[in-house]
C-alpha positions, 0 to 999 in steps of 0.5 A, a space after each residue: 608156177 613162173 611167176 613173172 618176176 617183173 610182178 615180184 619187184 612191183 608186188 614188192 614196191 606196193 608193200 614197201 611203201 605200205 612198210 612201218 618204217 614208210 609210215 613213221 617217215 611219214 609221221 615224223 614229218 607231218 609232226 614236225 609240220 605241226 610242232 613248227 606251225 607253233 613256233 613264232 620266228 620264221 626261221 625257227 619253223 625253217 629248222 624244226 620243217 628241215 630236220 623234220 624231213 632229215 630224219 624221215 628221209 634219213 629213216 626212209 631211206 634204207 639202204 638194202 631196199 633195192 625195187 628188183 629184190 625179191 619180196 622174200 629178201 625183204 629186211 626188217 624195219 630200221 632198229 632204234 639203233 638207226 633211227 638215232 643215226 641222225 647225228 652221223 648224217 653226213 648233211 646234219 652238220 652243215 644244215 647245223 651250221 647254216 643257223 644264226 642260232 646255237 643248235 647242238 645234236 645231245 645223245 644219252 645226255 652226250 654233245 655230239 654235234 654242235 654248230 658254230 654259234 654253239 662252240 663259240 657260245 659255249 666252248 670249241 671243244 663241248 662235242 663228246 662232252 656230257 652236257 653237264 660239262 659242256 653248259 654248266 646251268 643248272 637249269 639246261 641240265 636238269 631237262 637234258 639229263 633227264 631220260 623221261 623229261 617230255 619235250 615239247 618244244 616250247 621255249 624254257 627261258 634260261 639267264 645265264 648262258 655265256 654271259 651273266 647278264 644274258 637270256 636265252 630261249 631253249 627249245 629241246 626237241 626230242 628226236 628218239 629214245 635218247 637224241 634230242 636236238 637243242 635250239 638256243 636262241 638270244 634274247 638278251 635284246 628282248 630283255 634290253 628293251 624290257 628294261 628299257 621300257 620300265 626305266 622310261 615309264 621310271 624316269 617319266 613318272 618322276 620326272 612328272 612328279 617333281 614339279 607336281 610336288 613343287 608345285 602342291 608344296 607352294 600351293 600349300 606355303 600361300 594358303 597359309 595367311 601369314 605368307 599368302 597376305 605378304 605380295 613379295 613372297 606371293 610373287 615368288 611362289 607364283 613364280 615358281 608354281 609357273 616355271 615348274 607347270 612349264 616344264 611339266 607342260 614342255 614333259 608332256 608335249 615332249 613325250 607325246 612327240 616322243 609317241 607320235 614319232 615312234 609310232 609313224 617310225 616304219 612310214 618315212 615322209 613322202 612331202 618335199 620340204 624346203 630345210 632351208 627355210 626352216 633352218 632360217 624360220 627357227 634361227 630368226 625365232 631365238 634371235 627375237 626370243 633370246 635377247 641374251 644368246 639369240 645375237 651368238 648364232 652364226 648362220 652359213 646357208 648354202 643357197 639354192 639347196 634341193 628340198 628333203 623329204 620330210 615332215 615339217 613339223 617335225 623337222 622343226 622340232 629338231 631344228 629348234 631342239 638342235 639350236 636351242 642345245 647350242 644355246 643353252 650348254 654353250 659358253 655365253 658370248 662366244 658363237 653358235 655356229 648354223 651349217 646348211 650345205 650339201 654333202 658331197 655325193 649331193 646326195 644328203 643336205 648337211 645340217 651341222 650346228 656348233 657351239 663352243 663350251 664346256 664340251 662332253 667325255 667321250 663316254 656320255 657321248 653314245 648314251 646321249 640320245 637315250 630318253 632321259 639321259 643327261 651329262 649333268 642332271 643339275 645343269 640341264 634342269 637348271 636350265 629347263 631341259 626335259 631330257 628328252 630332246 636328244 631323244 627327239 632328235 635320234 627318232 625324228 633323223 631315223 624317221 627321216 633315213 638320216 643320219 646323226 653325229 655329235 662329236 665332242 671335246 672337252 673344254 672345247 664344244 660340242 658339234 651336232 650334225 645331220 644329213 637328211 636325203 634329198 628329195 628325188 628330183 621328178 621327171 622333167 
C-alpha cells in the first residue's frame, strides 16, 4: 500500500481536533464563560474569561503536535502536571499585573504567582511562601489549604486583611487538582458607605426625636392646671414649642432636599441661570429679615456676569445656606463679605463668602460637609442649625459640576469659595 502522506496528515488532523485534550480545553473555556456570567463586576468577568481562555489555550497548544507528523507518532493526552504548569506560563505574570485587584496563583497551598497589588497588600516576599505565612488570616487559610474544598467562585467576605478595618471579597477558582486562582477585591468603600447610611439614619432619628421630646414635655406641663393657668409660663412654653417645631420642620425640609438632590446628582442642570440675581435677592432678604446682622453684609459683585448652567431653586438654597452660616458664626458687628466674580480662566463664576469669627480648626475642615457633623454641637443647636447645611451645599455644587473649598483660620474667620461653570455660549 503506497499510502498518501497527505491523507495520513489530514486524517491525523481531524482526529486531533477530537482528542480528549482539545475537548477538555473547549469545556474549560465554556465553564469559565458560564462562571464569569455569574459575576457582578465587569472587571471580574474579564479576569475569569481571560484566565479560562489562557488555560484552555495552554492545554490545547501541545508543542508535540505537528500537522505533518504520522498518526502513529501522536503523543498521548496532556498529563495533570502539564495542565498544572499554567503558573509558569510566560504571559501569566503580565496578565495578572494588569488587574486593579489583588490576584494570586496558589499551588499545593503555596503562592506561585502574585500581581503587584497582592504584593503591596500581603508583602513583597509572598511568592514561594505557604498560604499560612502569606495571608495570616484564618478564614483565607482554611479555604486555601483544604484539598477537598469546593470552590464555586462566589465571594467570601473577609475582614482584617491588610488593615484591621479593611473589608475584602475573596473569590477562589480551582484550575486543577492542586492549583487555584485567588482574586481579592477591596470592599472597604462599600462598608464605609453602609456605615455612613446607618449613621445618617441614627442621627436623623435623634435630631427629630429631640424636639419632639421637648414639645411633648411642654404639652404635658401645660396640661397641669397650675402651669396652664399661668399666662407668663404658658407664653414662654408655647414660644419654646414653636421654636422646636420650626427646627423640626427645617430638618425635614433639608432631609427632603438632600434626598431629591442625591436622586438628581447624575442629571446636571441644563438651564442658564443668572446667579448674580439669585445672590442679590438672597442678600436683600437677609438684610430685611435679620435686622441685627443684615447690615453687616458687604457686597462686591462684578457687573455683566454670564449665566451659569443651574437649577435656580437649588442655587438659592446654596446661597442662603452659605450666607446664613456666615451670619450665624461670624462675630456680631463684623463684616460678612460677599464676592461674585469671573474666574481667571473665564470658564467659571467664583462665589465667595467670608466672615470674621472664631474660625475652624484644621482637623475639622475635611468633615464639614458630612451630614450632621458639627464642630460645636451646643452652639449649632443654639443658633438653630440642622447639621445638614454644608452637606446640602456640597451636593448642590457636585450636581452643578462645580467646586467647593472651605478655608479657615482660628481667631480670624472662615471663607467659603464656590466655583460654578459658565453656561456655554449659543451660536451667534
